[in-house]
C-alpha positions in Angstrom: -4.1 -18.5 47.7 -7.1 -20.3 46.3 -6.5 -21.8 42.9 -9.1 -20.9 40.1 -11.9 -23.3 39.6 -12.3 -25.1 36.2 -15.6 -23.2 35.7 -13.8 -19.9 36.1 -11.2 -20.9 33.6 -13.9 -21.8 31.1 -15.6 -18.5 31.6 -12.4 -16.5 31.1 -11.5 -18.5 28.0 -15.1 -18.0 26.6 -14.9 -14.2 27.3 -11.5 -14.0 25.6 -12.6 -15.9 22.5 -15.8 -13.8 22.2 -13.9 -10.6 22.6 -11.5 -11.6 19.9 -14.2 -12.7 17.4 -16.7 -9.9 17.9 -16.7 -6.2 17.0 -17.5 -4.7 20.5 -17.5 -5.7 24.2 -21.3 -5.3 24.3 -21.8 -7.9 21.5 -19.3 -10.3 23.3 -21.2 -9.9 26.5 -24.6 -10.7 24.9 -23.1 -13.7 23.1 -21.6 -14.9 26.4 -25.0 -14.7 28.1 -26.5 -16.7 25.3 -23.8 -19.4 25.5 -24.3 -19.7 29.3 -28.1 -19.9 28.9 -27.6 -22.7 26.3 -25.4 -24.6 28.7 -28.1 -24.5 31.4 -31.0 -25.2 29.0 -32.3 -28.8 29.3 -32.6 -29.8 25.7 -35.6 -32.1 25.0 -34.8 -35.6 23.5 -34.8 -35.8 19.8 -37.7 -37.5 18.1 -36.7 -38.8 14.6 -40.3 -39.1 13.4 -41.2 -35.5 14.3 -38.0 -34.3 12.8 -38.6 -36.0 9.5 -42.2 -34.6 9.5 -40.9 -31.1 10.1 -38.3 -31.4 7.3 -41.0 -32.7 4.9 -43.3 -29.8 5.7 -40.6 -27.3 5.2 -39.5 -28.8 1.9 -43.1 -28.8 0.7 -43.6 -25.1 1.7 -40.3 -24.1 0.1 -41.2 -25.8 -3.2 -44.5 -24.0 -3.5 -43.1 -20.6 -2.8 -41.3 -18.7 -5.6 -38.0 -17.3 -4.2 -37.9 -13.6 -4.2 -34.9 -11.6 -5.3 -34.1 -10.8 -1.7 -34.1 -14.6 -0.8 -31.8 -15.3 -3.8 -29.4 -12.6 -2.6 -29.5 -14.1 0.9 -28.7 -17.6 -0.5 -25.9 -16.2 -2.6 -24.4 -14.6 0.5 -24.7 -17.9 2.4 -22.8 -19.8 -0.3 -20.1 -21.7 1.6 -17.1 -20.6 -0.5 -18.1 -17.0 0.0 -18.5 -17.6 3.8 -15.1 -19.3 3.8 -13.4 -16.4 2.1 -15.1 -14.0 4.6 -13.8 -16.1 7.5 -10.3 -16.2 6.2 -10.3 -12.5 5.5 -10.6 -12.0 9.2 -7.6 -14.2 9.8 -5.3 -12.2 7.4 -3.7 -9.3 9.2 -5.3 -6.0 8.2 -2.1 -4.2 8.5 -0.6 -6.1 5.6 -3.5 -5.3 3.3 -3.6 -1.6 4.1 0.1 -1.3 3.8 -0.1 -3.0 0.3 -2.9 -0.6 -0.7 -0.9 2.4 0.5 2.3 1.4 -1.4 0.3 0.6 -4.5 -1.6 3.9 -4.3 1.7 5.9 -4.0 3.1 3.9 -6.9 0.0 4.7 -9.1 0.4 8.4 -8.3 4.1 8.3 -9.1 3.4 6.5 -12.3 0.8 9.1 -13.3 3.4 11.9 -12.7 6.3 10.4 -14.6 4.4 8.6 -17.3 6.2 8.5 -20.7 4.3 7.0 -23.7 7.6 6.0 -25.3 8.6 3.7 -22.5 5.8 1.1 -22.8 3.6 -0.4 -20.0 6.3 -2.8 -18.9 8.5 -0.1 -17.6 5.9 1.8 -15.6 6.7 2.2 -11.9 3.3 0.6 -11.0 4.0 -2.4 -13.1 7.4 -2.9 -11.5 6.0 -2.3 -8.0 2.9 -4.5 -8.1 4.6 -7.9 -8.1 6.9 -6.9 -5.3 4.0 -5.8 -3.0 1.9 -8.8 -3.8 4.8 -11.2 -3.2 5.5 -9.6 0.2 1.9 -10.1 1.2 1.9 -13.7 0.1 5.1 -14.5 2.0 3.7 -13.2 5.2 0.9 -15.7 5.1 3.1 -18.5 6.4 5.5 -18.6 9.3 6.3 -20.6 12.4 3.3 -19.2 14.2 1.0 -20.0 11.3 2.4 -23.6 11.2 1.5 -23.9 14.9 -2.0 -22.6 14.2 -2.4 -25.3 11.5 -2.3 -27.8 14.3 -5.5 -26.4 15.7 -7.2 -25.8 12.3 -6.8 -29.5 11.3 -9.7 -30.2 13.7 -12.1 -28.1 11.5 -14.2 -29.9 8.9 -12.6 -27.8 6.1 -9.3 -29.3 4.8 -6.1 -27.3 5.5 -5.4 -27.0 1.8 -8.8 -25.2 1.3 -8.1 -22.9 4.2 -4.7 -21.9 2.9 -6.0 -21.5 -0.6 -8.8 -19.2 0.6 -6.2 -17.0 2.4 -4.1 -16.8 -0.7 -7.1 -15.8 -2.8 -8.1 -13.1 -0.3 -4.6 -11.5 -0.4 -4.1 -11.9 -4.2 -7.6 -10.6 -5.1 -7.1 -7.6 -2.8 -3.8 -6.8 -4.4 -5.3 -7.3 -7.9 -8.1 -4.9 -7.0 -5.7 -2.3 -5.7 -3.5 -2.5 -8.8 -6.5 -2.5 -11.1 -7.8 0.7 -9.4 -4.4 2.3 -10.0 -4.4 1.1 -13.6 -7.8 2.7 -14.2 -6.6 5.9 -12.7 -3.7 5.9 -15.1 -6.0 5.2 -18.1 -8.2 8.1 -17.0 -5.3 10.5 -16.6 -3.5 9.4 -19.8 -6.1 8.4 -22.4 -3.4 7.2 -24.8 -2.6 4.3 -22.4 -4.7 1.2 -23.1 -6.1 -0.7 -20.0 -5.8 -4.3 -21.2 -2.1 -4.2 -22.2 -1.4 -2.5 -18.9 -3.2 -5.2 -16.9 -1.4 -8.0 -18.9 1.9 -6.3 -18.1 1.5 -6.9 -14.3 -1.0 -9.7 -13.8 1.1 -12.7 -14.8 4.3 -11.5 -13.2 2.4 -10.7 -10.0 0.9 -14.2 -10.0 4.3 -15.9 -10.5 6.2 -13.8 -7.9 3.4 -14.2 -5.4 3.4 -18.0 -5.7 7.1 -18.1 -5.6 7.3 -16.0 -2.4 4.6 -18.2 -0.7 6.4 -21.4 -1.7 9.8 -20.1 -0.4 8.2 -19.0 2.9 6.6 -22.4 3.3 9.8 -24.3 2.6 12.0 -22.1 4.8 9.3 -21.5 7.5 10.5 -17.9 7.3 8.5 -15.2 5.4 11.6 -13.0 5.1 13.3 -15.6 2.9 10.3 -15.5 0.5 10.3 -11.8 0.4 14.1 -11.3 -0.1 14.6 -14.1 -2.7 11.5 -13.1 -4.8 12.5 -9.4 -4.5 16.1 -10.1 -5.7 14.8 -12.2 -8.6 12.3 -9.5 -9.7 14.9 -6.7 -9.4 17.3 -8.8 -11.5 14.8 -9.3 -14.2 13.7 -5.7 -14.0 17.2 -4.4 -14.4 17.7 -6.7 -17.4 14.6 -5.1 -19.0 15.5 -1.5 -18.1 19.3 -1.4 -18.8 18.9 -3.1 -22.2 21.4 -4.0 -24.8 25.1 -4.1 -24.0 25.0 -5.7 -20.6 24.9 -9.3 -19.4 21.4 -8.6 -17.9 20.1 -8.1 -21.4 20.1 -11.9 -21.9 17.4 -12.3 -19.2 13.9 -13.0 -20.4 11.4 -10.2 -20.9 9.0 -11.2 -18.1 6.3 -8.7 -19.0 6.2 -9.7 -22.7 3.1 -11.5 -24.0 5.1 -14.7 -24.9 6.2 -15.0 -21.3 2.7 -15.2 -19.9 2.1 -19.0 -20.5 5.2 -20.1 -18.6 4.6 -17.5 -15.9 1.1 -18.9 -15.2 2.4 -22.4 -15.3 5.2 -21.6 -12.9 2.7 -19.8 -10.6 0.4 -22.8 -10.6 3.3 -25.2 -9.8 4.8 -23.0 -7.0 1.3 -22.5 -5.5 0.5 -26.3 -5.5 3.8 -27.2 -4.1 3.5 -24.6 -1.3 0.0 -25.7 -0.4 1.1 -29.4 -0.4 4.0 -28.8 1.9 2.1 -26.6 4.3 -0.9 -29.0 4.4 1.4 -32.0 4.9 3.1 -30.3 7.9 -0.3 -29.5 9.4 -1.5 -33.1 9.1 1.8 -34.5 10.6 1.9 -32.0 13.4 1.6 -33.9 16.8 -1.2 -32.9 19.0 -0.1 -30.7 22.0 -1.7 -30.9 25.4 
């Protein structure tokens, strides 16, 4: 049996990478032909003088032309933080995002059906469900497989902390958007329900529980630990709020109250920074594999 040549291995690897990163086999095939053409193309030697002359001419032409609205929108779309978020959104598993949206949508419909004005926004099913769903999505961002991928990503020019922070932002903003849509639906169906108090009831707890779940998954290297521990803590605090006076759980803090928001945001920031620091440190210390 003839062993495969190195060139064949490179072609297979190139085809696999392009098929993974593109939307269709046709696009991957076109890009593959372009890459092969660039490999065969004899690049002319670089002339520093001509390059400086071209840059000066382009800068002069750009300064004399007033940017149109279309150009401004194009520049805004090419802003590097936005491009980074778009790239990391492709890394996050779509199944996690759509599952979160489905659960939150069902929670919003259930809340609209059983809404009781006397209960207050802190006891609504959507408010109780939103932190749990967001925490589960955050915990799934880190695992043993992700830690191994950090070994490859440390070769990119973007620091690992920035990459992880971008993924956290993608998941958290997506969940915030889904819960906000559900909150708007509740306000439309029940005009007596105010939007801003409803948002405040779930936003800070969701940030805290999400950061805690991410930190626990990083420390344990197991997303299940982050999900279970954060869920148990949230259920305990929720029971203390729902059962009320006369039980030992009544001594637990009112986590959706306005006076709890400062320490919730502080705890969320602390857990998030610790989780990012531990994950980035492991990625930097990971030995290169051959």
